[in-house]
ROGURO-333819 format. One line per 10 residues: number of its first residue (from 1); for each residue x, y, z of C-alpha. Coordinates in nm, 3 decimals. Example, Ala and Ser with C-alpha at 12.3 -4.5 7.8 and 13.67 -1.06 7.14 Angstrom:
1 = 1.230 -0.450 0.780; 1.367 -0.106 0.714
% end
This chain:
1 = -0.003 0.012 0.006; 0.155 0.326 -0.072; 0.113 0.635 0.096; -0.154 0.835 0.043; -0.173 1.256 -0.097; -0.398 1.512 0.111; -0.350 1.730 -0.167; -0.398 1.486 -0.481; -0.810 1.571 -0.482; -0.884 1.271 -0.748
11 = -0.692 1.033 -0.525; -0.821 1.141 -0.197; -1.183 1.265 -0.269; -1.286 1.286 -0.643; -1.286 1.526 -0.924; -1.603 1.682 -0.752; -1.480 1.754 -0.467; -1.138 1.925 -0.554; -1.253 2.270 -0.480; -1.515 2.169 -0.190
21 = -1.561 2.458 0.052; -1.572 2.359 0.386; -1.971 2.315 0.389; -1.946 2.078 0.095; -1.790 1.839 0.331; -2.059 1.736 0.471; -2.204 1.625 0.139; -1.894 1.438 0.063; -1.869 1.264 0.428; -2.226 1.185 0.387
31 = -2.136 1.018 0.045; -1.808 0.869 0.175; -2.034 0.730 0.498; -2.273 0.560 0.224; -2.092 0.434 0.008; -1.925 0.312 0.312; -2.156 0.129 0.450; -2.372 0.001 0.171; -2.073 -0.138 0.025; -2.051 -0.540 -0.014
41 = -1.919 -0.680 0.319; -1.630 -0.863 0.235; -1.644 -1.197 0.082; -1.493 -1.541 0.298; -1.235 -1.605 0.092; -1.070 -1.203 0.058; -1.129 -1.176 0.473; -1.024 -1.486 0.576; -0.630 -1.383 0.535; -0.689 -1.081 0.738
51 = -0.858 -1.282 1.036; -0.656 -1.372 1.313; -0.716 -1.747 1.454; -0.961 -1.651 1.765; -1.147 -1.484 1.519; -1.170 -1.720 1.258; -1.271 -2.007 1.433; -1.513 -1.799 1.689; -1.755 -1.552 1.451; -1.879 -1.854 1.253
61 = -2.018 -2.019 1.589; -2.166 -1.673 1.682; -2.409 -1.656 1.405; -2.453 -2.025 1.363; -2.496 -2.161 1.717; -2.574 -1.845 1.937; -2.746 -2.043 2.232; -2.515 -2.316 2.262; -2.235 -2.020 2.313; -2.473 -1.854 2.534
71 = -2.531 -2.213 2.735; -2.170 -2.256 2.779; -2.075 -1.925 2.949; -2.408 -1.916 3.195; -2.270 -2.267 3.308; -1.912 -2.097 3.342; -2.080 -1.809 3.545; -2.158 -2.026 3.748; -1.864 -2.189 3.834; -1.736 -1.887 3.886
81 = -2.019 -1.779 4.118; -1.874 -2.048 4.301; -1.567 -1.926 4.312; -1.654 -1.607 4.465; -1.890 -1.780 4.744; -1.582 -1.985 4.867; -1.363 -1.722 4.828; -1.467 -1.651 5.187; -1.539 -1.288 5.156; -1.194 -1.176 5.315
91 = -1.080 -0.842 5.313; -0.805 -0.586 5.323; -0.785 -0.240 5.424; -0.578 0.050 5.542; -0.224 0.058 5.550; -0.126 -0.308 5.621; -0.259 -0.376 5.293; 0.060 -0.245 5.143; 0.315 -0.258 5.476; 0.298 -0.620 5.541
101 = 0.547 -0.730 5.280; 0.827 -0.441 5.317; 1.127 -0.457 5.471; 1.057 -0.175 5.748; 0.753 -0.388 5.820; 0.916 -0.671 5.899; 1.201 -0.507 6.080; 0.963 -0.369 6.288; 0.738 -0.720 6.360; 1.081 -0.874 6.440
111 = 1.175 -0.586 6.725; 0.801 -0.657 6.822; 0.867 -1.047 6.868; 1.186 -0.999 7.010; 1.054 -0.763 7.261; 0.773 -1.009 7.319; 0.957 -1.338 7.349; 1.137 -1.056 7.649; 0.859 -1.078 7.824; 0.754 -1.275 8.150
121 = 0.523 -1.489 8.019; 0.743 -1.594 7.692; 0.444 -1.639 7.467; 0.286 -1.315 7.492; 0.126 -1.138 7.176; 0.029 -0.795 7.318; -0.195 -0.504 7.223; -0.295 -0.190 7.353; -0.524 0.083 7.399; -0.627 0.410 7.495
131 = -0.886 0.565 7.660; -0.917 0.968 7.612; -1.102 1.147 7.906; -1.263 1.451 7.964; -1.491 1.648 8.178; -1.844 1.574 8.158; -1.924 1.945 8.200; -1.580 2.029 8.027; -1.389 2.180 8.385; -1.059 1.996 8.507
141 = -1.035 1.613 8.403; -0.742 1.625 8.675; -1.020 1.722 8.990; -1.062 1.436 9.257; -1.380 1.276 9.135; -1.233 1.210 8.779; -0.890 1.095 8.914; -1.156 0.836 9.140; -1.332 0.757 8.806; -0.987 0.642 8.618
151 = -0.873 0.469 8.928; -1.236 0.269 8.941; -1.178 0.184 8.580; -0.869 0.077 8.621; -0.920 -0.176 8.915; -1.249 -0.270 8.665; -1.046 -0.353 8.396; -0.746 -0.521 8.577; -0.989 -0.743 8.742; -1.196 -0.875 8.507
161 = -1.207 -1.216 8.348; -1.103 -1.287 8.015; -0.995 -0.946 7.963; -0.674 -1.025 7.972; -0.530 -0.688 8.092; -0.172 -0.680 8.218; -0.110 -0.315 8.304; -0.289 0.027 8.363; -0.149 0.355 8.366; -0.300 0.664 8.408
171 = -0.229 1.006 8.503; -0.469 0.922 8.836; -0.222 0.616 8.902; 0.072 0.828 8.847; -0.044 1.128 9.107; -0.170 0.821 9.365; 0.244 0.703 9.334; 0.348 1.023 9.441; 0.122 1.058 9.756; 0.230 0.703 9.853
181 = 0.485 0.513 9.689; 0.365 0.178 9.875; 0.018 0.202 9.675; 0.044 -0.079 9.395; -0.267 -0.170 9.347; -0.603 0.062 9.175; -0.778 0.004 9.553; -0.507 0.128 9.707; -0.418 0.412 9.478; -0.818 0.516 9.485
191 = -0.729 0.500 9.875; -0.464 0.780 9.891; -0.633 1.022 9.609; -0.952 0.990 9.851; -0.782 1.061 10.156; -0.578 1.342 10.004; -0.640 1.708 10.123; -0.691 1.931 9.787; -0.347 2.122 9.862; -0.152 1.799 9.907
201 = -0.310 1.656 9.580; -0.201 1.991 9.392; 0.124 1.956 9.482; 0.111 1.567 9.398; -0.023 1.636 9.064; 0.300 1.868 8.991; 0.548 1.627 9.129; 0.400 1.343 8.965; 0.436 1.551 8.600; 0.817 1.695 8.707
211 = 0.897 1.298 8.766; 0.751 1.094 8.516; 0.548 1.340 8.291; 0.184 1.263 8.329; -0.011 1.213 8.026; -0.277 1.493 7.974; -0.349 1.789 7.699; -0.114 2.040 7.607; -0.307 2.311 7.787; -0.185 2.165 8.139
221 = 0.039 2.379 8.365; 0.145 2.323 8.670; 0.022 2.600 8.863; -0.276 2.532 8.802; -0.241 2.153 8.797; -0.562 2.103 8.550; -0.583 1.988 8.207; -0.902 1.933 7.972; -0.799 1.587 7.848; -0.618 1.276 7.996
231 = -0.499 0.942 7.830; -0.526 0.632 7.994; -0.342 0.331 7.876; -0.405 -0.037 7.876; -0.229 -0.315 7.826; -0.352 -0.671 7.712; -0.146 -0.966 7.755; -0.266 -1.201 7.419; -0.172 -1.489 7.253; 0.073 -1.420 6.968
241 = -0.181 -1.564 6.698; -0.447 -1.369 6.789; -0.639 -1.198 6.519; -0.751 -0.820 6.501; -1.115 -0.931 6.564; -0.970 -1.104 6.902; -0.783 -0.771 6.971; -1.091 -0.542 6.909; -1.312 -0.802 7.137; -1.109 -0.709 7.408
251 = -1.111 -0.306 7.357; -1.483 -0.349 7.283; -1.555 -0.509 7.614; -1.324 -0.221 7.770; -1.526 0.039 7.634; -1.840 -0.186 7.808; -1.700 -0.147 8.164; -1.593 0.240 8.042; -1.985 0.275 8.016; -2.035 0.148 8.363
261 = -1.816 0.389 8.538; -2.046 0.673 8.669; -1.937 0.980 8.466; -1.775 0.811 8.212; -2.011 0.780 7.882; -1.807 0.644 7.560; -2.094 0.840 7.355; -1.988 1.205 7.567; -1.652 1.203 7.743; -1.453 0.873 7.673
271 = -1.315 0.708 7.323; -1.110 0.448 7.318; -0.862 0.377 7.103; -0.667 0.105 6.944; -0.507 -0.073 6.612; -0.774 -0.332 6.607; -1.049 -0.030 6.609; -0.858 0.151 6.378; -0.869 -0.145 6.123; -1.228 -0.228 6.189
281 = -1.321 0.060 6.076; -1.115 0.145 5.792; -1.311 -0.210 5.664; -1.644 -0.023 5.795; -1.510 0.259 5.550; -1.469 0.046 5.283; -1.834 -0.093 5.356; -1.977 0.239 5.375; -1.816 0.343 5.060; -1.916 0.036 4.869
291 = -2.287 0.087 4.996; -2.325 0.421 4.870; -2.096 0.435 4.573; -2.196 0.107 4.404; -2.553 0.181 4.385; -2.463 0.541 4.303; -2.304 0.404 4.005; -2.523 0.163 3.885; -2.804 0.439 3.858; -2.566 0.662 3.640
301 = -2.461 0.378 3.434; -2.835 0.250 3.383; -2.941 0.587 3.272; -2.656 0.658 3.008; -2.660 0.273 2.870; -3.012 0.344 2.846; -2.935 0.634 2.615; -2.671 0.501 2.414; -2.842 0.176 2.349; -3.257 0.322 2.312
311 = -3.346 -0.078 2.344; -3.454 -0.248 2.657; -3.314 -0.549 2.494; -3.001 -0.448 2.422; -2.969 -0.279 2.773; -3.007 -0.590 2.920; -2.800 -0.759 2.741; -2.550 -0.459 2.837; -2.607 -0.493 3.196; -2.572 -0.854 3.197
321 = -2.293 -0.918 3.045; -2.095 -0.651 3.307; -2.281 -0.840 3.568; -2.136 -1.171 3.440; -1.778 -0.995 3.424; -1.782 -0.888 3.781; -1.912 -1.267 3.889; -1.586 -1.384 3.680; -1.334 -1.196 3.847; -1.455 -1.196 4.215
331 = -1.492 -1.586 4.134; -1.131 -1.600 4.015; -1.007 -1.378 4.317; -1.178 -1.642 4.534; -1.007 -1.958 4.357; -0.645 -1.799 4.370; -0.754 -1.626 4.712; -0.673 -1.299 4.675; -0.853 -1.069 4.911; -1.112 -0.787 4.837
341 = -0.950 -0.451 4.922; -0.893 -0.056 4.864; -0.695 -0.107 4.578; -0.853 -0.416 4.452; -1.221 -0.220 4.452; -1.071 0.034 4.228; -0.997 -0.260 3.939; -1.387 -0.298 3.914; -1.435 0.087 3.767; -1.189 0.032 3.541
351 = -1.346 -0.331 3.379; -1.673 -0.190 3.393; -1.486 0.154 3.158; -1.364 -0.094 2.896; -1.698 -0.337 2.947; -1.942 -0.041 2.864; -1.664 0.040 2.576; -1.651 -0.334 2.412; -2.072 -0.325 2.436; -2.137 -0.024 2.274
361 = -1.894 -0.058 2.015; -2.070 -0.398 1.924; -2.381 -0.328 1.926; -2.354 0.013 1.754; -2.133 -0.182 1.468; -2.428 -0.386 1.439; -2.609 -0.123 1.383; -2.446 0.029 1.104; -2.470 -0.271 0.925; -2.875 -0.368 0.962
371 = -2.920 -0.006 0.877; -2.795 -0.099 0.553; -3.037 -0.378 0.494; -2.790 -0.623 0.590; -2.942 -0.982 0.749; -2.880 -1.045 1.136; -2.660 -1.342 1.050; -2.476 -1.132 0.811; -2.439 -0.791 0.996; -2.291 -0.951 1.313
381 = -2.082 -1.173 1.102; -1.948 -0.846 0.976; -1.962 -0.681 1.318; -1.712 -0.937 1.464; -1.505 -0.973 1.164; -1.437 -0.591 1.199; -1.411 -0.573 1.574; -1.316 -0.856 1.735; -0.992 -0.813 1.605; -0.975 -0.471 1.758
391 = -1.083 -0.572 2.068; -0.843 -0.848 2.084; -0.584 -0.593 2.048; -0.733 -0.359 2.319; -0.721 -0.664 2.544; -0.357 -0.757 2.538; -0.262 -0.482 2.517; -0.470 -0.337 2.831; -0.312 -0.666 3.002; 0.014 -0.528 2.917
401 = -0.048 -0.221 3.128; -0.226 -0.455 3.415; 0.048 -0.677 3.421; 0.339 -0.427 3.403; 0.181 -0.360 3.809; 0.365 -0.756 3.843; 0.729 -0.551 3.879; 0.586 -0.425 4.230; 0.487 -0.631 4.541; 0.270 -0.314 4.624
411 = 0.053 -0.313 4.321; 0.111 -0.709 4.233; -0.249 -0.832 4.330; -0.408 -0.541 4.188; -0.259 -0.622 3.818; -0.325 -0.994 3.859; -0.694 -0.924 3.909; -0.701 -0.618 3.657; -0.561 -0.834 3.369; -0.764 -1.149 3.448
421 = -1.037 -0.944 3.450; -1.010 -0.775 3.155; -0.926 -1.069 2.956; -1.291 -1.191 3.114; -1.437 -0.906 3.003; -1.325 -0.935 2.613; -1.450 -1.327 2.625; -1.812 -1.224 2.717; -1.837 -0.886 2.523; -1.648 -1.035 2.181
431 = -1.835 -1.371 2.219; -2.107 -1.417 2.429; -2.285 -1.041 2.369; -2.280 -1.108 2.042; -2.425 -1.445 2.064; -2.690 -1.345 2.266; -2.783 -1.055 2.050; -2.798 -1.263 1.729; -3.057 -1.541 1.950; -3.264 -1.303 2.083
441 = -3.323 -1.065 1.741; -3.377 -1.370 1.564; -3.626 -1.468 1.814; -3.807 -1.139 1.838; -3.764 -1.117 1.467; -4.125 -1.141 1.294; -4.325 -1.107 1.581; -4.525 -0.775 1.726; -4.194 -0.723 1.961; -4.188 -0.334 1.944
451 = -3.875 -0.187 1.772; -3.706 0.093 2.012; -3.415 0.308 1.898; -3.122 0.137 1.671; -2.989 0.399 1.482; -2.625 0.409 1.548; -2.459 0.655 1.753; -2.290 0.965 1.585; -2.508 0.959 1.227; -2.463 1.226 0.992
461 = -2.791 1.406 1.087; -2.731 1.436 1.471; -2.624 1.666 1.665; -2.330 1.460 1.776; -2.239 1.344 1.411; -2.213 1.759 1.359; -1.979 1.780 1.669; -1.762 1.477 1.608; -1.594 1.551 1.276; -1.402 1.878 1.451
471 = -1.067 1.726 1.500; -1.078 1.581 1.106; -1.170 1.915 1.007; -0.866 2.086 1.192; -0.706 1.847 1.054; -0.790 1.934 0.675; -0.658 2.311 0.789; -0.404 2.324 1.019; -0.292 1.969 1.105; 0.077 2.053 1.194
481 = 0.062 2.287 1.342; -0.239 2.152 1.525; -0.008 1.860 1.662; 0.305 2.067 1.730; 0.050 2.280 1.984; -0.072 1.927 2.108; 0.271 1.782 2.152; 0.399 2.132 2.326; 0.088 2.125 2.585; 0.185 1.740 2.652
491 = 0.530 1.801 2.725; 0.476 2.082 2.950; 0.201 1.850 3.098; 0.461 1.595 3.166; 0.736 1.833 3.274; 0.462 1.975 3.556; 0.346 1.645 3.642; 0.657 1.569 3.761; 0.654 1.794 4.072; 0.341 1.543 4.203
501 = 0.312 1.514 4.568; 0.349 1.151 4.725; 0.133 1.072 5.051; 0.063 0.736 5.272; -0.018 0.754 5.633; -0.343 0.647 5.825; -0.516 0.955 5.815; -0.510 0.925 5.420; -0.768 0.672 5.448; -1.006 0.889 5.664
511 = -1.281 1.102 5.543; -1.336 1.488 5.644; -1.630 1.562 5.876; -1.774 1.737 5.589; -1.777 1.407 5.422; -1.909 1.236 5.725; -2.177 1.487 5.742; -2.300 1.449 5.362; -2.356 1.078 5.433; -2.544 1.066 5.728
521 = -2.797 1.293 5.614; -2.870 0.997 5.376; -3.170 0.711 5.433; -3.086 0.525 5.665; -3.009 0.173 5.493; -2.692 0.430 5.347; -2.605 0.593 5.657; -2.261 0.562 5.810; -2.147 0.333 6.056; -2.044 0.506 6.415
531 = -1.633 0.610 6.391; -1.454 0.713 6.715; -1.132 0.791 6.480; -1.290 1.156 6.425; -1.271 1.245 6.784; -0.966 1.090 6.840; -0.804 1.278 6.525; -0.953 1.578 6.683; -0.793 1.520 7.066; -0.448 1.411 6.927
541 = -0.401 1.704 6.706; -0.573 1.970 6.908; -0.545 1.862 7.271; -0.179 1.664 7.247; -0.006 1.803 6.981; 0.032 1.493 6.779; -0.034 1.287 6.461; -0.240 0.948 6.434; 0.171 0.811 6.393; 0.371 1.063 6.596
551 = 0.649 0.872 6.706; 0.935 0.721 6.527; 1.139 0.396 6.683; 1.529 0.378 6.691; 1.610 -0.032 6.763; 1.904 -0.146 6.893; 2.038 -0.508 6.917; 2.395 -0.467 7.010; 2.581 -0.694 7.246; 2.749 -0.376 7.352
561 = 2.448 -0.275 7.586; 2.584 -0.476 7.856; 2.916 -0.314 7.838; 2.962 -0.004 8.083; 2.889 0.234 7.738; 2.548 0.102 7.673; 2.364 0.309 7.872; 2.603 0.643 7.809; 2.520 0.560 7.372; 2.183 0.527 7.482
571 = 2.171 0.902 7.678; 2.406 1.074 7.425; 2.157 0.933 7.123; 1.862 1.180 7.291; 2.083 1.469 7.385; 2.073 1.774 7.124; 1.828 1.592 6.825; 1.715 1.693 6.506; 1.409 1.987 6.497; 1.170 1.725 6.388
581 = 1.160 1.569 6.714; 0.953 1.729 7.029; 1.216 1.798 7.270; 1.266 1.878 7.680; 1.490 2.140 7.695; 1.795 2.010 7.473; 1.682 1.633 7.513; 1.462 1.479 7.300; 1.095 1.388 7.448; 1.154 0.985 7.401
591 = 1.109 0.700 7.603; 1.376 0.452 7.638; 1.545 0.233 7.936; 1.670 0.554 8.112; 1.311 0.687 8.145; 1.289 0.377 8.329; 1.571 0.406 8.512; 1.462 0.752 8.617; 1.114 0.699 8.686; 1.168 0.399 8.944
601 = 1.459 0.570 9.126; 1.189 0.868 9.138; 0.932 0.657 9.313; 1.235 0.465 9.485; 1.504 0.573 9.732; 1.655 0.269 9.783; 1.669 0.194 9.380; 1.826 0.532 9.350; 2.051 0.478 9.576; 2.142 0.191 9.383
611 = 2.171 0.414 9.071; 2.409 0.622 9.221; 2.636 0.271 9.325; 2.680 0.253 8.961; 2.686 0.624 8.855; 3.065 0.700 8.827; 3.008 1.084 8.708; 2.705 1.171 8.905; 2.465 1.245 8.603; 2.224 1.000 8.700
621 = 2.334 0.726 8.421; 2.491 0.385 8.521; 2.822 0.353 8.378; 3.017 0.112 8.499; 2.947 -0.271 8.612; 2.644 -0.218 8.386; 2.529 -0.578 8.389; 2.495 -0.636 8.754; 2.291 -0.297 8.708; 2.031 -0.407 8.486
631 = 1.995 -0.722 8.716; 1.930 -0.486 9.013; 1.661 -0.267 8.775; 1.448 -0.585 8.657; 1.402 -0.679 9.013; 1.292 -0.307 9.095; 1.077 -0.274 8.792; 1.059 -0.590 8.562; 0.827 -0.501 8.328; 0.812 -0.161 8.309
641 = 1.209 -0.249 8.210; 1.115 -0.542 7.995; 0.937 -0.285 7.777; 1.241 -0.094 7.701; 1.488 -0.360 7.751; 1.491 -0.774 7.619; 1.588 -0.954 7.924; 1.888 -1.097 7.769; 2.023 -0.727 7.759; 2.114 -0.742 7.402
651 = 1.814 -0.469 7.284; 1.667 -0.212 7.352; 1.428 0.070 7.163; 1.421 0.438 7.172; 1.062 0.564 7.152; 1.098 0.941 7.008; 0.822 1.180 6.960; 0.775 1.367 6.661; 0.751 1.737 6.603; 0.396 1.784 6.524
661 = 0.449 2.020 6.217; 0.755 1.827 6.067; 0.667 1.635 5.767; 0.693 1.313 5.790; 0.981 1.284 5.558; 1.169 1.501 5.724; 1.104 1.276 6.107; 1.218 0.977 5.935; 1.532 1.122 5.816; 1.583 1.236 6.146
671 = 1.528 0.902 6.252; 1.764 0.755 6.033; 2.029 1.060 6.135; 1.995 0.945 6.519; 2.057 0.592 6.451; 2.373 0.672 6.214; 2.523 0.849 6.475; 2.519 0.599 6.715; 2.800 0.374 6.804; 2.581 0.060 6.843
681 = 2.409 -0.127 6.573; 2.106 0.082 6.568; 1.791 0.094 6.307; 1.478 0.341 6.248; 1.151 0.224 6.221; 0.806 0.272 6.320; 0.471 0.313 6.126; 0.644 0.657 5.993; 0.944 0.465 5.882; 0.753 0.158 5.745
691 = 0.523 0.426 5.540; 0.787 0.667 5.414; 0.934 0.330 5.266; 0.618 0.228 5.089; 0.601 0.547 4.947; 0.943 0.533 4.759; 0.833 0.180 4.637; 0.538 0.328 4.519; 0.760 0.644 4.310; 0.944 0.342 4.206
701 = 0.718 0.105 4.110; 0.476 0.367 3.943; 0.762 0.458 3.722; 0.892 0.104 3.618; 0.486 -0.015 3.575; 0.464 0.298 3.336; 0.794 0.245 3.151; 0.695 -0.133 3.077; 0.338 -0.083 2.990; 0.461 0.179 2.765
711 = 0.731 -0.099 2.627; 0.529 -0.402 2.597; 0.209 -0.190 2.477; 0.459 -0.048 2.159; 0.637 -0.365 2.075; 0.267 -0.535 2.053; 0.078 -0.340 1.863; 0.362 -0.261 1.609; 0.396 -0.643 1.584; -0.005 -0.658 1.580
721 = -0.030 -0.389 1.276; 0.268 -0.492 1.091; 0.161 -0.904 1.084; -0.221 -0.819 1.037; -0.230 -0.550 0.815; 0.116 -0.505 0.691; 0.198 -0.156 0.794; 0.388 -0.118 1.178; 0.363 0.271 1.114; -0.007 0.214 1.236
731 = 0.130 0.055 1.616; 0.327 0.385 1.657; 0.066 0.655 1.513; -0.206 0.473 1.788; 0.037 0.584 2.056; 0.122 0.930 1.997; -0.243 1.032 2.199; -0.163 0.776 2.410; 0.150 0.937 2.559; -0.049 1.280 2.533
741 = -0.356 1.119 2.744; -0.097 0.975 3.011; 0.089 1.363 3.032; -0.218 1.531 3.074; -0.294 1.313 3.331; 0.044 1.374 3.482; 0.016 1.741 3.512; -0.402 1.699 3.636; -0.277 1.519 3.931; -0.048 1.848 4.015
751 = -0.319 2.059 3.939; -0.579 1.889 4.146; -0.359 1.843 4.449; -0.367 1.469 4.406; -0.065 1.270 4.555; 0.090 0.986 4.444; -0.096 0.721 4.670; -0.042 0.318 4.644; -0.395 0.328 4.570; -0.343 0.531 4.237
761 = -0.028 0.426 4.175; -0.116 0.220 3.890; -0.319 0.489 3.709; -0.061 0.604 3.495; 0.026 0.218 3.342; -0.369 0.167 3.344; -0.425 0.510 3.141; -0.188 0.364 2.839; -0.449 0.108 2.827; -0.725 0.277 2.860
771 = -0.601 0.490 2.576; -0.480 0.236 2.357; -0.868 0.125 2.384; -0.952 0.414 2.228; -0.703 0.465 1.970; -0.724 0.086 1.831; -1.050 0.160 1.762; -1.031 0.476 1.584; -0.747 0.342 1.430; -0.880 -0.019 1.291
781 = -1.162 0.124 1.170; -1.001 0.404 0.957; -0.796 0.124 0.816; -1.056 -0.088 0.714; -1.219 0.230 0.506; -0.907 0.335 0.387; -0.842 0.015 0.253; -1.190 0.000 0.118; -1.038 0.271 -0.148; -1.170 0.575 0.034
791 = -0.946 0.890 0.091; -0.793 0.983 0.398; -1.024 1.257 0.516; -1.276 1.051 0.357; -1.210 0.736 0.575; -1.163 1.011 0.886; -1.517 1.141 0.888; -1.682 0.787 0.867; -1.468 0.689 1.138; -1.503 0.949 1.358
801 = -1.887 0.960 1.269; -1.947 0.543 1.326; -1.680 0.445 1.571; -1.632 0.822 1.732; -1.977 0.801 1.804; -1.905 0.454 2.016; -1.635 0.594 2.155; -1.824 0.910 2.292; -2.126 0.722 2.413; -1.839 0.492 2.610
811 = -1.685 0.761 2.733; -1.971 0.957 2.844; -2.113 0.658 3.038; -1.807 0.563 3.193; -1.693 0.912 3.290; -1.997 0.975 3.450; -2.113 0.632 3.627; -1.733 0.593 3.714; -1.662 0.926 3.837; -1.915 0.887 4.090
821 = -1.620 0.680 4.329; -1.551 1.131 4.381; -1.827 1.063 4.619; -1.658 0.751 4.796; -1.616 0.819 5.190; -1.226 0.694 5.152; -1.045 1.011 5.001; -0.785 0.798 4.829; -1.052 0.583 4.655; -1.203 0.951 4.540
831 = -0.918 1.053 4.398; -0.893 0.748 4.194; -1.248 0.808 4.048; -1.138 1.142 3.929; -0.844 1.026 3.764; -1.031 0.729 3.622; -1.272 1.002 3.525; -1.011 1.230 3.374; -0.809 0.920 3.224; -1.110 0.829 3.051
841 = -1.174 1.148 2.911; -0.823 1.233 2.819; -0.807 0.909 2.629; -1.169 1.003 2.413; -1.036 1.346 2.374; -0.697 1.271 2.227; -0.826 1.018 1.974; -1.148 1.186 1.820; -0.935 1.527 1.823; -0.580 1.475 1.820
851 = -0.528 1.130 1.614; -0.667 1.256 1.268; -0.380 1.483 1.238; -0.126 1.262 1.348; -0.252 1.058 1.071; -0.251 1.347 0.826; 0.102 1.448 0.903; 0.208 1.089 0.897; 0.068 1.052 0.508; 0.224 1.414 0.410
861 = 0.580 1.254 0.555; 0.523 0.954 0.351; 0.436 1.115 0.054; 0.696 1.379 0.079; 0.994 1.134 0.144; 0.842 0.780 0.047; 0.742 0.464 0.230; 0.929 0.196 0.370; 0.837 -0.125 0.170; 0.531 -0.292 0.313
871 = 0.537 -0.636 0.416; 0.215 -0.799 0.391; 0.225 -1.102 0.670; -0.161 -1.253 0.677; -0.283 -1.504 0.962; -0.244 -1.809 0.813; -0.492 -1.975 0.643; -0.739 -2.286 0.785; -0.684 -2.554 0.557
% end
């Protein structure tokens, strides 16, 4: 095939149009469309060579044995439905789904296990919870009645059968220890505070804060001895194999005990919080989001599908195919044991987007043939012959864009589910849907079943048919200038997009109060569950100047801890810390083994003398015969010491509070700096460090996935068009609008202040698949029209009004229906919905508006510089 010249009127448009004005193009395109649509279908012998093996074998079955195909697909749907049910409905939500396999998380778990083994029980797992307590009347939470309530609560939970509480700490217990150092039980401490005169109680409050630092809000002052909020810590002794639900049960039982205390009300002035409750509420968010978003998406999709199909039978077929796609994908997840998670939930909008596109294309192309007078079987034969290969190319390139996510542990399960789902989508929409359409149309042919809207989208005399050719008109007048302008815009958007932020922490999964209030105004079944994290976040940020993950840990594992310089090194590490840490003077606000030493020395004069005996410098840090000092420390305060130092004295931890104004990366860098400065084997760990590691991995994986997806897609498209059409250049032309769409999407992320997160990390590589979905349909139809002898502009006009109409209907349905994710409770899913809608819109826009100019500019280059020798490599003929 030689190149075609847009300026050669006789070759491209015929002699009658050599001087056609802009107004004459409508008549020309109408004639072109008419001649194309009414031209005879390719004969079997002529089309056989250009069809791929799948199309050659399956398409005859679609027209000859449609009900056999329908039955087979329904049986398979039943099998996958069983897989979805036996999958167990496992769910993952929150940060754990991304951190569980990371190195930082593994190090953190190793540290926890090390300290658990060092505990007294030897088989303890352990978990904890915190109570945030305020005065019911807004008064002083450190008043005598409130302190007595705290101690009553501590006494109740410590002695509750089956609650497994090993220890509790509150401002009340610390204050009582100052009043009576011998009061070791909650009952004795209750008595000490109850009998203390007001002045003595105030003095004990001040002394307790000076010695141990009582856990109260930042509005506390020693002069007033008052505060608005107090924290009560509860530690449980749980088996190492206990799961989140077991921990949550203990914490909810603790909440019930708090409600039984006169003056405590968890619906008013007491909030319980723990990791288990956090995970439970994150799962609730996922469920509440699904309950609202899925019905809203279904309603919008139904509306636009009804507009696109305009026929209840076709609408029912399209919806049935979409439901089957979901069932097959859920069933696959059940068979391979992949849990449903925040990230996996984003796969299903993608499958809906591709399924809607496939369905509208099949029905629209079939209607074009029926409108030209073809019989049912012939019309579907032409449709499947023309579209199945295009759908197969789209499917395989989209699979490559999804499978590119296998290079990252973070997005691997997303890639597996998405790639499998798109294959299911192809099979259902390219085989089941056409077969069911043929079967049903034959059933209602000759009956009185009424005909509904059956005209194709984008026909010439419609509003859409007059708007869609805008890109073709631009390509006729100024294709080079327009294409250069678009490439400049794309390059600028890509450069701008490189400055997109990154984010990953617990709070990224929590909605703001306005979104919660919007959900609460919904009808009863759609209203969200009760969440405590909003109150907890307010307390942490406003009352304690902390974030939800407000600390980092320096984990030290070194036998030199037993040397005389071991404790001196810990003391040196917390002196003059980086600005990212909270400080008390020139010392880091941190819990260390020295914190336990100081606290025990302040409460026990005999132990204080022991410290002096092993301290040669008088600075309160034992530095001689330290191993013997550890014996004395574990004898005096074994439980407290074992929380900071293993019983074999070879590992310890420094739990440092991060300044509330410090950024996550600053805090992690500061922790790593402190660890590097130590002369012991120290490692920075903790949730913030783990999250920062996830961010770095997310950036690496998104860039790598994008590159891999692009390379695989380019190679496949080039080879596909070279094999099918003998023109590898067609594959390259497909990718120019796709790259432009990806660049616009990257720029939009920064413009709309959407950070790169593990949830939306696949969006850039996925956008290649979405873009190819649109460009392949356009290019494949254009090639078919041009190969039939039409000129370049004729072929573009027929393509943009035929395939362009289907693309537009698909885009409107997808953008509106799936953009509803923007109303999700979980911010990360909300942002993904916006990016998905923008990605589909940009893919449509660049295909309809930019690709025509790409084709015309390429043709001019070929006309001027010549064409590489065409190589015809048809699919092998069947015998």
